[in-house]
Structure formats: structure tokens, C-alpha cells
All heavy atoms as TSV, in Angstrom:
chain	resi	resn	atom	element	x	y	z
A	1	MET	N	N	-2.460	-23.611	29.480
A	1	MET	CA	C	-1.873	-22.351	29.076
A	1	MET	C	C	-2.409	-21.978	27.693
A	1	MET	O	O	-2.592	-22.827	26.839
A	1	MET	CB	C	-0.348	-22.466	29.055
A	1	MET	CG	C	0.288	-21.234	28.523
A	1	MET	SD	S	1.759	-20.530	29.256
A	1	MET	CE	C	2.133	-21.424	30.682
A	2	TYR	N	N	-2.638	-20.691	27.493
A	2	TYR	CA	C	-3.187	-20.194	26.240
A	2	TYR	C	C	-2.187	-19.297	25.523
A	2	TYR	O	O	-1.290	-18.735	26.135
A	2	TYR	CB	C	-4.461	-19.369	26.494
A	2	TYR	CG	C	-5.609	-20.215	26.989
A	2	TYR	CD1	C	-5.856	-20.358	28.345
A	2	TYR	CD2	C	-6.453	-20.862	26.095
A	2	TYR	CE1	C	-6.910	-21.133	28.809
A	2	TYR	CE2	C	-7.511	-21.630	26.543
A	2	TYR	CZ	C	-7.733	-21.764	27.899
A	2	TYR	OH	O	-8.780	-22.528	28.337
A	3	GLU	N	N	-2.363	-19.173	24.222
A	3	GLU	CA	C	-1.620	-18.193	23.436
A	3	GLU	C	C	-2.635	-17.354	22.682
A	3	GLU	O	O	-3.772	-17.766	22.467
A	3	GLU	CB	C	-0.619	-18.859	22.496
A	3	GLU	CG	C	-1.236	-19.763	21.450
A	3	GLU	CD	C	-0.176	-20.408	20.566
A	3	GLU	OE1	O	0.857	-19.780	20.312
A	3	GLU	OE2	O	-0.413	-21.537	20.118
A	4	TYR	N	N	-2.210	-16.148	22.316
A	4	TYR	CA	C	-3.116	-15.193	21.687
A	4	TYR	C	C	-2.522	-14.648	20.403
A	4	TYR	O	O	-1.308	-14.591	20.248
A	4	TYR	CB	C	-3.418	-14.032	22.654
A	4	TYR	CG	C	-4.133	-14.522	23.882
A	4	TYR	CD1	C	-3.414	-14.931	25.002
A	4	TYR	CD2	C	-5.519	-14.625	23.915
A	4	TYR	CE1	C	-4.067	-15.424	26.127
A	4	TYR	CE2	C	-6.176	-15.105	25.029
A	4	TYR	CZ	C	-5.443	-15.503	26.130
A	4	TYR	OH	O	-6.089	-15.996	27.226
A	5	LYS	N	N	-3.386	-14.242	19.504
A	5	LYS	CA	C	-2.978	-13.650	18.236
A	5	LYS	C	C	-3.929	-12.493	17.956
A	5	LYS	O	O	-5.142	-12.636	18.098
A	5	LYS	CB	C	-3.085	-14.698	17.127
A	5	LYS	CG	C	-2.674	-14.203	15.756
A	5	LYS	CD	C	-2.737	-15.367	14.773
A	5	LYS	CE	C	-2.145	-14.985	13.449
A	5	LYS	NZ	N	-2.133	-16.112	12.522
A	6	VAL	N	N	-3.373	-11.342	17.576
A	6	VAL	CA	C	-4.187	-10.172	17.246
A	6	VAL	C	C	-3.983	-9.851	15.770
A	6	VAL	O	O	-2.857	-9.724	15.302
A	6	VAL	CB	C	-3.806	-8.957	18.120
A	6	VAL	CG1	C	-4.623	-7.737	17.705
A	6	VAL	CG2	C	-4.025	-9.272	19.594
A	7	VAL	N	N	-5.079	-9.747	15.035
A	7	VAL	CA	C	-5.041	-9.430	13.607
A	7	VAL	C	C	-5.644	-8.041	13.417
A	7	VAL	O	O	-6.755	-7.778	13.887
A	7	VAL	CB	C	-5.846	-10.477	12.797
A	7	VAL	CG1	C	-5.860	-10.119	11.321
A	7	VAL	CG2	C	-5.269	-11.866	13.010
A	8	GLU	N	N	-4.898	-7.143	12.759
A	8	GLU	CA	C	-5.398	-5.804	12.454
A	8	GLU	C	C	-6.049	-5.835	11.079
A	8	GLU	O	O	-5.459	-6.324	10.126
A	8	GLU	CB	C	-4.246	-4.794	12.403
A	8	GLU	CG	C	-3.534	-4.597	13.705
A	8	GLU	CD	C	-2.389	-3.598	13.570
A	8	GLU	OE1	O	-2.078	-3.157	12.444
A	8	GLU	OE2	O	-1.805	-3.269	14.593
A	9	ILE	N	N	-7.244	-5.303	10.993
A	9	ILE	CA	C	-7.932	-5.229	9.705
A	9	ILE	C	C	-8.302	-3.771	9.468
A	9	ILE	O	O	-9.117	-3.208	10.202
A	9	ILE	CB	C	-9.189	-6.114	9.686
A	9	ILE	CG1	C	-8.820	-7.554	10.017
A	9	ILE	CG2	C	-9.865	-6.025	8.325
A	9	ILE	CD1	C	-10.000	-8.465	10.198
A	10	ARG	N	N	-7.676	-3.161	8.483
A	10	ARG	CA	C	-7.989	-1.778	8.122
A	10	ARG	C	C	-9.108	-1.780	7.102
A	10	ARG	O	O	-9.184	-2.667	6.261
A	10	ARG	CB	C	-6.749	-1.084	7.539
A	10	ARG	CG	C	-5.633	-0.938	8.542
A	10	ARG	CD	C	-4.511	-0.090	8.003
A	10	ARG	NE	N	-3.876	-0.620	6.808
A	10	ARG	CZ	C	-2.929	-1.537	6.802
A	10	ARG	NH1	N	-2.508	-2.044	7.938
A	10	ARG	NH2	N	-2.400	-1.953	5.677
A	11	GLU	N	N	-9.947	-0.747	7.161
A	11	GLU	CA	C	-11.068	-0.680	6.212
A	11	GLU	C	C	-10.584	-0.729	4.776
A	11	GLU	O	O	-11.230	-1.324	3.937
A	11	GLU	CB	C	-11.902	0.581	6.459
A	11	GLU	CG	C	-12.804	0.444	7.647
A	11	GLU	CD	C	-13.899	1.479	7.674
A	11	GLU	OE1	O	-14.136	2.134	6.658
A	11	GLU	OE2	O	-14.527	1.628	8.731
A	12	GLY	N	N	-9.434	-0.118	4.483
A	12	GLY	CA	C	-8.903	-0.132	3.129
A	12	GLY	C	C	-8.627	-1.537	2.617
A	12	GLY	O	O	-8.719	-1.812	1.431
A	13	LEU	N	N	-8.286	-2.443	3.528
A	13	LEU	CA	C	-8.018	-3.825	3.136
A	13	LEU	C	C	-9.310	-4.599	2.912
A	13	LEU	O	O	-9.298	-5.686	2.373
A	13	LEU	CB	C	-7.191	-4.541	4.220
A	13	LEU	CG	C	-5.787	-3.999	4.437
A	13	LEU	CD1	C	-5.097	-4.775	5.554
A	13	LEU	CD2	C	-4.958	-4.106	3.164
A	14	MET	N	N	-10.404	-4.009	3.342
A	14	MET	CA	C	-11.692	-4.682	3.230
A	14	MET	C	C	-12.508	-4.086	2.082
A	14	MET	O	O	-13.717	-4.167	2.073
A	14	MET	CB	C	-12.479	-4.539	4.546
A	14	MET	CG	C	-11.727	-4.945	5.782
A	14	MET	SD	S	-11.713	-6.685	6.159
A	14	MET	CE	C	-13.405	-7.050	6.429
A	15	GLY	N	N	-11.852	-3.389	1.165
A	15	GLY	CA	C	-12.553	-2.833	0.012
A	15	GLY	C	C	-13.267	-1.531	0.324
A	15	GLY	O	O	-14.268	-1.200	-0.298
A	16	GLY	N	N	-12.757	-0.772	1.299
A	16	GLY	CA	C	-13.340	0.532	1.591
A	16	GLY	C	C	-14.401	0.515	2.673
A	16	GLY	O	O	-14.755	1.527	3.217
A	17	LYS	N	N	-14.913	-0.646	3.010
A	17	LYS	CA	C	-15.865	-0.756	4.104
A	17	LYS	C	C	-15.731	-2.150	4.708
A	17	LYS	O	O	-15.184	-3.051	4.088
A	17	LYS	CB	C	-17.297	-0.518	3.628
A	17	LYS	CG	C	-17.772	-1.534	2.619
A	17	LYS	CD	C	-19.225	-1.287	2.230
A	17	LYS	CE	C	-19.683	-2.402	1.306
A	17	LYS	NZ	N	-21.118	-2.410	1.115
A	18	MET	N	N	-16.216	-2.291	5.893
A	18	MET	CA	C	-16.138	-3.596	6.540
A	18	MET	C	C	-17.024	-4.581	5.780
A	18	MET	O	O	-18.204	-4.335	5.577
A	18	MET	CB	C	-16.606	-3.512	7.994
A	18	MET	CG	C	-15.661	-2.757	8.877
A	18	MET	SD	S	-14.078	-3.609	8.967
A	18	MET	CE	C	-13.088	-2.309	9.638
A	19	SER	N	N	-16.453	-5.655	5.345
A	19	SER	CA	C	-17.180	-6.667	4.592
A	19	SER	C	C	-17.389	-7.891	5.473
A	19	SER	O	O	-16.426	-8.483	5.944
A	19	SER	CB	C	-16.382	-7.048	3.348
A	19	SER	OG	O	-16.859	-8.265	2.817
A	20	GLY	N	N	-18.638	-8.240	5.690
A	20	GLY	CA	C	-18.939	-9.410	6.501
A	20	GLY	C	C	-18.347	-10.682	5.912
A	20	GLY	O	O	-17.854	-11.536	6.636
A	21	ASP	N	N	-18.372	-10.800	4.577
A	21	ASP	CA	C	-17.835	-11.996	3.933
A	21	ASP	C	C	-16.341	-12.143	4.179
A	21	ASP	O	O	-15.852	-13.235	4.464
A	21	ASP	CB	C	-18.098	-11.968	2.428
A	21	ASP	CG	C	-19.573	-12.155	2.089
A	21	ASP	OD1	O	-20.326	-12.659	2.955
A	21	ASP	OD2	O	-19.958	-11.803	0.967
A	22	LYS	N	N	-15.606	-11.019	4.054
A	22	LYS	CA	C	-14.153	-11.087	4.255
A	22	LYS	C	C	-13.811	-11.354	5.716
A	22	LYS	O	O	-12.903	-12.127	6.011
A	22	LYS	CB	C	-13.483	-9.797	3.774
A	22	LYS	CG	C	-13.521	-9.674	2.264
A	22	LYS	CD	C	-12.823	-8.424	1.783
A	22	LYS	CE	C	-12.957	-8.298	0.259
A	22	LYS	NZ	N	-12.313	-7.096	-0.247
A	23	LEU	N	N	-14.544	-10.736	6.634
A	23	LEU	CA	C	-14.317	-10.985	8.056
A	23	LEU	C	C	-14.625	-12.443	8.384
A	23	LEU	O	O	-13.867	-13.108	9.096
A	23	LEU	CB	C	-15.176	-10.049	8.909
A	23	LEU	CG	C	-15.046	-10.221	10.415
A	23	LEU	CD1	C	-13.605	-10.073	10.874
A	23	LEU	CD2	C	-15.942	-9.224	11.135
A	24	GLU	N	N	-15.695	-12.966	7.824
A	24	GLU	CA	C	-16.061	-14.359	8.053
A	24	GLU	C	C	-14.963	-15.299	7.557
A	24	GLU	O	O	-14.627	-16.283	8.212
A	24	GLU	CB	C	-17.383	-14.658	7.346
A	24	GLU	CG	C	-17.947	-16.028	7.626
A	24	GLU	CD	C	-19.303	-16.206	6.979
A	24	GLU	OE1	O	-20.249	-15.508	7.369
A	24	GLU	OE2	O	-19.390	-17.056	6.065
A	25	ARG	N	N	-14.381	-14.967	6.400
A	25	ARG	CA	C	-13.299	-15.783	5.850
A	25	ARG	C	C	-12.095	-15.795	6.798
A	25	ARG	O	O	-11.485	-16.834	7.048
A	25	ARG	CB	C	-12.903	-15.252	4.475
A	25	ARG	CG	C	-12.018	-16.211	3.712
A	25	ARG	CD	C	-11.743	-15.770	2.273
A	25	ARG	NE	N	-12.903	-15.192	1.623
A	25	ARG	CZ	C	-12.940	-13.976	1.083
A	25	ARG	NH1	N	-11.884	-13.200	1.079
A	25	ARG	NH2	N	-14.032	-13.533	0.503
A	26	ILE	N	N	-11.747	-14.625	7.338
A	26	ILE	CA	C	-10.620	-14.534	8.276
A	26	ILE	C	C	-10.907	-15.373	9.523
A	26	ILE	O	O	-10.046	-16.124	9.992
A	26	ILE	CB	C	-10.357	-13.060	8.658
A	26	ILE	CG1	C	-9.761	-12.324	7.447
A	26	ILE	CG2	C	-9.428	-12.948	9.863
A	26	ILE	CD1	C	-9.721	-10.819	7.592
A	27	LEU	N	N	-12.125	-15.259	10.049
A	27	LEU	CA	C	-12.477	-16.029	11.249
A	27	LEU	C	C	-12.411	-17.530	10.973
A	27	LEU	O	O	-11.868	-18.301	11.783
A	27	LEU	CB	C	-13.886	-15.645	11.718
A	27	LEU	CG	C	-14.066	-14.205	12.204
A	27	LEU	CD1	C	-15.534	-13.942	12.520
A	27	LEU	CD2	C	-13.195	-13.908	13.407
A	28	ASN	N	N	-12.944	-17.963	9.838
A	28	ASN	CA	C	-12.938	-19.391	9.509
A	28	ASN	C	C	-11.525	-19.911	9.241
A	28	ASN	O	O	-11.190	-21.041	9.624
A	28	ASN	CB	C	-13.851	-19.671	8.317
A	28	ASN	CG	C	-15.316	-19.647	8.714
A	28	ASN	OD1	O	-15.679	-20.046	9.815
A	28	ASN	ND2	N	-16.159	-19.163	7.821
A	29	ASP	N	N	-10.682	-19.103	8.587
A	29	ASP	CA	C	-9.297	-19.510	8.343
A	29	ASP	C	C	-8.574	-19.755	9.660
A	29	ASP	O	O	-7.853	-20.744	9.817
A	29	ASP	CB	C	-8.538	-18.448	7.540
A	29	ASP	CG	C	-8.958	-18.407	6.079
A	29	ASP	OD1	O	-9.670	-19.337	5.624
A	29	ASP	OD2	O	-8.579	-17.438	5.389
A	30	HIS	N	N	-8.757	-18.861	10.614
A	30	HIS	CA	C	-8.087	-19.018	11.909
A	30	HIS	C	C	-8.690	-20.171	12.719
A	30	HIS	O	O	-7.969	-20.886	13.405
A	30	HIS	CB	C	-8.123	-17.707	12.689
A	30	HIS	CG	C	-7.115	-16.707	12.205
A	30	HIS	ND1	N	-7.317	-15.946	11.072
A	30	HIS	CD2	C	-5.883	-16.384	12.664
A	30	HIS	CE1	C	-6.261	-15.185	10.871
A	30	HIS	NE2	N	-5.371	-15.434	11.814
A	31	ALA	N	N	-10.003	-20.353	12.610
A	31	ALA	CA	C	-10.644	-21.470	13.308
A	31	ALA	C	C	-10.067	-22.795	12.828
A	31	ALA	O	O	-9.862	-23.722	13.617
A	31	ALA	CB	C	-12.154	-21.431	13.095
A	32	GLY	N	N	-9.775	-22.871	11.538
A	32	GLY	CA	C	-9.190	-24.085	10.976
A	32	GLY	C	C	-7.797	-24.386	11.521
A	32	GLY	O	O	-7.328	-25.515	11.449
A	33	GLN	N	N	-7.142	-23.365	12.088
A	33	GLN	CA	C	-5.821	-23.535	12.682
A	33	GLN	C	C	-5.918	-23.670	14.206
A	33	GLN	O	O	-4.909	-23.601	14.912
A	33	GLN	CB	C	-4.942	-22.326	12.344
A	33	GLN	CG	C	-4.717	-22.137	10.858
A	33	GLN	CD	C	-4.063	-20.800	10.562
A	33	GLN	OE1	O	-3.283	-20.285	11.339
A	33	GLN	NE2	N	-4.402	-20.223	9.417
A	34	GLY	N	N	-7.150	-23.832	14.713
A	34	GLY	CA	C	-7.340	-24.042	16.142
A	34	GLY	C	C	-7.559	-22.776	16.957
A	34	GLY	O	O	-7.656	-22.834	18.176
A	35	TRP	N	N	-7.652	-21.621	16.295
A	35	TRP	CA	C	-7.864	-20.355	17.002
A	35	TRP	C	C	-9.353	-20.141	17.241
A	35	TRP	O	O	-10.175	-20.390	16.367
A	35	TRP	CB	C	-7.318	-19.177	16.197
A	35	TRP	CG	C	-5.834	-19.173	16.065
A	35	TRP	CD1	C	-5.118	-19.580	14.976
A	35	TRP	CD2	C	-4.870	-18.747	17.028
A	35	TRP	NE1	N	-3.772	-19.420	15.211
A	35	TRP	CE2	C	-3.588	-18.914	16.467
A	35	TRP	CE3	C	-4.971	-18.233	18.319
A	35	TRP	CZ2	C	-2.420	-18.599	17.150
A	35	TRP	CZ3	C	-3.815	-17.913	19.006
A	35	TRP	CH2	C	-2.553	-18.101	18.421
A	36	GLN	N	N	-9.702	-19.646	18.429
A	36	GLN	CA	C	-11.071	-19.306	18.782
A	36	GLN	C	C	-11.163	-17.792	18.946
A	36	GLN	O	O	-10.288	-17.170	19.561
A	36	GLN	CB	C	-11.445	-19.988	20.094
A	36	GLN	CG	C	-12.859	-19.700	20.543
A	36	GLN	CD	C	-13.214	-20.484	21.809
A	36	GLN	OE1	O	-12.575	-21.473	22.147
A	36	GLN	NE2	N	-14.231	-20.028	22.500
A	37	LEU	N	N	-12.222	-17.197	18.411
A	37	LEU	CA	C	-12.416	-15.756	18.530
A	37	LEU	C	C	-12.565	-15.386	19.993
A	37	LEU	O	O	-13.365	-15.963	20.715
A	37	LEU	CB	C	-13.664	-15.325	17.753
A	37	LEU	CG	C	-14.048	-13.853	17.869
A	37	LEU	CD1	C	-12.970	-12.969	17.236
A	37	LEU	CD2	C	-15.394	-13.612	17.214
A	38	LYS	N	N	-11.771	-14.409	20.435
A	38	LYS	CA	C	-11.846	-13.925	21.812
A	38	LYS	C	C	-12.533	-12.560	21.875
A	38	LYS	O	O	-13.351	-12.310	22.749
A	38	LYS	CB	C	-10.430	-13.837	22.384
A	38	LYS	CG	C	-10.349	-13.457	23.831
A	38	LYS	CD	C	-10.792	-14.588	24.704
A	38	LYS	CE	C	-10.547	-14.244	26.175
A	38	LYS	NZ	N	-11.133	-15.221	27.065
A	39	ALA	N	N	-12.186	-11.658	20.939
A	39	ALA	CA	C	-12.769	-10.314	20.963
A	39	ALA	C	C	-12.591	-9.639	19.614
A	39	ALA	O	O	-11.651	-9.928	18.877
A	39	ALA	CB	C	-12.094	-9.468	22.039
A	40	ILE	N	N	-13.510	-8.729	19.304
A	40	ILE	CA	C	-13.376	-7.836	18.160
A	40	ILE	C	C	-13.503	-6.423	18.716
A	40	ILE	O	O	-14.477	-6.113	19.399
A	40	ILE	CB	C	-14.454	-8.081	17.084
A	40	ILE	CG1	C	-14.271	-9.474	16.478
A	40	ILE	CG2	C	-14.388	-7.010	16.007
A	40	ILE	CD1	C	-15.288	-9.810	15.402
A	41	THR	N	N	-12.484	-5.595	18.443
A	41	THR	CA	C	-12.433	-4.252	18.998
A	41	THR	C	C	-12.278	-3.232	17.882
A	41	THR	O	O	-11.395	-3.368	17.036
A	41	THR	CB	C	-11.215	-4.129	19.947
A	41	THR	OG1	O	-11.256	-5.194	20.899
A	41	THR	CG2	C	-11.210	-2.798	20.666
A	42	ALA	N	N	-13.136	-2.221	17.866
A	42	ALA	CA	C	-12.982	-1.122	16.910
A	42	ALA	C	C	-11.786	-0.293	17.353
A	42	ALA	O	O	-11.584	-0.055	18.543
A	42	ALA	CB	C	-14.241	-0.272	16.883
A	43	ALA	N	N	-10.969	0.130	16.396
A	43	ALA	CA	C	-9.760	0.862	16.745
A	43	ALA	C	C	-9.307	1.713	15.583
A	43	ALA	O	O	-9.671	1.476	14.431
A	43	ALA	CB	C	-8.651	-0.122	17.121
A	44	GLU	N	N	-8.464	2.689	15.894
A	44	GLU	CA	C	-7.773	3.428	14.854
A	44	GLU	C	C	-6.491	2.654	14.591
A	44	GLU	O	O	-5.648	2.503	15.474
A	44	GLU	CB	C	-7.454	4.855	15.312
A	44	GLU	CG	C	-6.797	5.674	14.225
A	44	GLU	CD	C	-6.464	7.083	14.680
A	44	GLU	OE1	O	-5.968	7.238	15.796
A	44	GLU	OE2	O	-6.693	8.016	13.900
A	45	VAL	N	N	-6.371	2.110	13.394
A	45	VAL	CA	C	-5.236	1.254	13.051
A	45	VAL	C	C	-4.246	2.077	12.239
A	45	VAL	O	O	-4.615	2.707	11.248
A	45	VAL	CB	C	-5.722	0.029	12.232
A	45	VAL	CG1	C	-4.546	-0.852	11.850
A	45	VAL	CG2	C	-6.746	-0.774	13.036
A	46	LYS	N	N	-3.007	2.093	12.677
A	46	LYS	CA	C	-1.999	2.900	11.994
A	46	LYS	C	C	-1.704	2.344	10.605
A	46	LYS	O	O	-1.562	1.150	10.427
A	46	LYS	CB	C	-0.701	2.936	12.807
A	46	LYS	CG	C	-0.857	3.639	14.130
A	46	LYS	CD	C	0.428	4.310	14.543
A	46	LYS	CE	C	0.288	5.039	15.857
A	46	LYS	NZ	N	-0.636	6.136	15.851
A	47	GLY	N	N	-1.635	3.259	9.632
A	47	GLY	CA	C	-1.287	2.871	8.272
A	47	GLY	C	C	0.222	2.793	8.109
A	47	GLY	O	O	0.977	3.198	8.984
A	48	ARG	N	N	0.677	2.302	6.999
A	48	ARG	CA	C	2.110	2.176	6.735
A	48	ARG	C	C	2.737	3.494	6.304
A	48	ARG	O	O	3.921	3.686	6.444
A	48	ARG	CB	C	2.360	1.137	5.645
A	48	ARG	CG	C	1.978	-0.260	6.047
A	48	ARG	CD	C	2.233	-1.219	4.883
A	48	ARG	NE	N	1.711	-2.526	5.176
A	48	ARG	CZ	C	2.430	-3.523	5.661
A	48	ARG	NH1	N	3.689	-3.361	5.922
A	48	ARG	NH2	N	1.880	-4.690	5.885
A	49	ILE	N	N	1.913	4.393	5.755
A	49	ILE	CA	C	2.442	5.641	5.209
A	49	ILE	C	C	1.802	6.828	5.911
A	49	ILE	O	O	0.582	6.908	6.002
A	49	ILE	CB	C	2.158	5.740	3.687
A	49	ILE	CG1	C	2.800	4.551	2.974
A	49	ILE	CG2	C	2.676	7.050	3.130
A	49	ILE	CD1	C	2.433	4.433	1.512
A	50	GLY	N	N	2.624	7.742	6.401
A	50	GLY	CA	C	2.126	8.984	6.977
A	50	GLY	C	C	1.631	8.837	8.401
A	50	GLY	O	O	1.504	7.734	8.924
A	51	PRO	N	N	1.353	9.973	9.022
A	51	PRO	CA	C	0.877	9.971	10.403
A	51	PRO	C	C	-0.599	9.596	10.483
A	51	PRO	O	O	-1.290	9.543	9.481
A	51	PRO	CB	C	1.094	11.415	10.845
A	51	PRO	CG	C	0.962	12.199	9.581
A	51	PRO	CD	C	1.498	11.311	8.476
A	52	GLY	N	N	-1.056	9.382	11.679
A	52	GLY	CA	C	-2.475	9.090	11.874
A	52	GLY	C	C	-2.814	7.647	11.563
A	52	GLY	O	O	-1.942	6.811	11.375
A	53	GLY	N	N	-4.078	7.372	11.512
A	53	GLY	CA	C	-4.509	6.014	11.249
A	53	GLY	C	C	-5.828	6.014	10.510
A	53	GLY	O	O	-6.346	7.061	10.129
A	54	VAL	N	N	-6.347	4.849	10.315
A	54	VAL	CA	C	-7.636	4.692	9.652
A	54	VAL	C	C	-8.515	3.829	10.539
A	54	VAL	O	O	-8.034	3.103	11.397
A	54	VAL	CB	C	-7.488	4.024	8.257
A	54	VAL	CG1	C	-6.687	4.907	7.324
A	54	VAL	CG2	C	-6.850	2.654	8.372
A	55	ASP	N	N	-9.825	3.928	10.320
A	55	ASP	CA	C	-10.727	3.082	11.085
A	55	ASP	C	C	-10.485	1.623	10.720
A	55	ASP	O	O	-10.239	1.293	9.567
A	55	ASP	CB	C	-12.184	3.442	10.791
A	55	ASP	CG	C	-12.570	4.787	11.380
A	55	ASP	OD1	O	-11.927	5.203	12.355
A	55	ASP	OD2	O	-13.518	5.396	10.870
A	56	GLY	N	N	-10.580	0.795	11.710
A	56	GLY	CA	C	-10.394	-0.629	11.473
A	56	GLY	C	C	-10.828	-1.403	12.692
A	56	GLY	O	O	-11.453	-0.861	13.603
A	57	ILE	N	N	-10.498	-2.672	12.698
A	57	ILE	CA	C	-10.807	-3.507	13.849
A	57	ILE	C	C	-9.593	-4.344	14.221
A	57	ILE	O	O	-8.735	-4.636	13.384
A	57	ILE	CB	C	-12.031	-4.428	13.593
A	57	ILE	CG1	C	-11.809	-5.324	12.362
A	57	ILE	CG2	C	-13.301	-3.626	13.452
A	57	ILE	CD1	C	-12.914	-6.335	12.157
A	58	LEU	N	N	-9.535	-4.689	15.487
A	58	LEU	CA	C	-8.548	-5.637	15.985
A	58	LEU	C	C	-9.320	-6.902	16.343
A	58	LEU	O	O	-10.289	-6.850	17.108
A	58	LEU	CB	C	-7.835	-5.091	17.229
A	58	LEU	CG	C	-7.065	-3.792	17.042
A	58	LEU	CD1	C	-6.497	-3.331	18.379
A	58	LEU	CD2	C	-5.959	-3.945	16.022
A	59	VAL	N	N	-8.900	-8.014	15.777
A	59	VAL	CA	C	-9.558	-9.291	16.043
A	59	VAL	C	C	-8.594	-10.121	16.878
A	59	VAL	O	O	-7.471	-10.385	16.454
A	59	VAL	CB	C	-9.903	-10.020	14.724
A	59	VAL	CG1	C	-10.658	-11.307	15.013
A	59	VAL	CG2	C	-10.729	-9.117	13.814
A	60	THR	N	N	-9.014	-10.483	18.082
A	60	THR	CA	C	-8.159	-11.235	18.995
A	60	THR	C	C	-8.615	-12.687	19.037
A	60	THR	O	O	-9.801	-12.963	19.250
A	60	THR	CB	C	-8.216	-10.636	20.415
A	60	THR	OG1	O	-7.878	-9.253	20.343
A	60	THR	CG2	C	-7.233	-11.345	21.345
A	61	PHE	N	N	-7.651	-13.585	18.827
A	61	PHE	CA	C	-7.917	-15.025	18.854
A	61	PHE	C	C	-7.178	-15.661	20.031
A	61	PHE	O	O	-6.147	-15.154	20.459
A	61	PHE	CB	C	-7.430	-15.694	17.564
A	61	PHE	CG	C	-8.167	-15.259	16.325
A	61	PHE	CD1	C	-7.674	-14.250	15.528
A	61	PHE	CD2	C	-9.357	-15.881	15.965
A	61	PHE	CE1	C	-8.348	-13.852	14.377
A	61	PHE	CE2	C	-10.042	-15.485	14.823
A	61	PHE	CZ	C	-9.528	-14.475	14.032
A	62	GLU	N	N	-7.697	-16.800	20.494
A	62	GLU	CA	C	-7.097	-17.529	21.603
A	62	GLU	C	C	-7.091	-19.009	21.256
A	62	GLU	O	O	-8.020	-19.505	20.602
A	62	GLU	CB	C	-7.956	-17.286	22.847
A	62	GLU	CG	C	-7.589	-18.134	24.054
A	62	GLU	CD	C	-8.586	-17.931	25.192
A	62	GLU	OE1	O	-9.692	-18.517	25.120
A	62	GLU	OE2	O	-8.271	-17.187	26.125
A	63	ARG	N	N	-6.037	-19.700	21.656
A	63	ARG	CA	C	-6.047	-21.169	21.556
A	63	ARG	C	C	-5.143	-21.737	22.635
A	63	ARG	O	O	-4.253	-21.055	23.160
A	63	ARG	CB	C	-5.614	-21.648	20.180
A	63	ARG	CG	C	-4.151	-21.480	19.848
A	63	ARG	CD	C	-3.830	-22.058	18.480
A	63	ARG	NE	N	-2.450	-21.778	18.127
A	63	ARG	CZ	C	-1.934	-21.986	16.926
A	63	ARG	NH1	N	-2.690	-22.460	15.965
A	63	ARG	NH2	N	-0.673	-21.731	16.684
A	64	GLN	N	N	-5.392	-22.987	22.950
A	64	GLN	CA	C	-4.543	-23.653	23.938
A	64	GLN	C	C	-3.204	-23.943	23.318
A	64	GLN	O	O	-3.117	-24.313	22.145
A	64	GLN	CB	C	-5.191	-24.936	24.444
A	64	GLN	CG	C	-6.265	-24.664	25.461
A	64	GLN	CD	C	-6.620	-25.907	26.249
A	64	GLN	OE1	O	-6.957	-26.926	25.652
A	64	GLN	NE2	N	-6.540	-25.815	27.544
A	65	ARG	N	N	-2.175	-23.750	24.099
A	65	ARG	CA	C	-0.818	-24.012	23.614
A	65	ARG	C	C	-0.576	-25.509	23.557
A	65	ARG	O	O	-0.912	-26.222	24.472
A	65	ARG	CB	C	0.187	-23.367	24.583
A	65	ARG	CG	C	1.267	-22.665	23.850
A	65	ARG	CD	C	2.166	-21.946	24.786
A	65	ARG	NE	N	2.027	-20.535	24.434
A	65	ARG	CZ	C	2.672	-19.561	25.003
A	65	ARG	NH1	N	3.475	-19.813	25.993
A	65	ARG	NH2	N	2.516	-18.338	24.615
A	66	GLY	N	N	-0.001	-25.908	22.426
A	66	GLY	CA	C	0.359	-27.239	22.065
A	66	GLY	C	C	0.409	-28.278	23.086
A	66	GLY	O	O	0.574	-29.370	23.038
């Protein structure tokens, strides 16, 4: 049996543009917890304030359940 985790990354959190270094850090941090990258999807990610969203990505991880 598997479990999944989805991480939303908004461009604003990445310093205004997608940063390969920051994305790599997120992937490695999750790998250290046993998560394997399943998919990266471009998406409009809703912000905390106001309507609409901003460009971002959804990173989906998978790992076997305990």
C-alpha cells in the first residue's frame, strides 16, 4: 500500500521564478524521509489573499506505507 503527499510551490515562494536549487532542496528533503517523486505538474496555485492564483507547480510524492 502506498501513501501520497502533494506540495504546492508558488513562484513567489521561489524568489519570483522557479529556482532549480530550491526545487532540488525540496526533492532531496522529501527523499530523506522516504518519499519518491511521482509527478511535477504546472498549475495555477491559489494564493492566501484575494481571488485568482499564481503560476506554480504541484509536486507529488509517493512512498510505501509503514
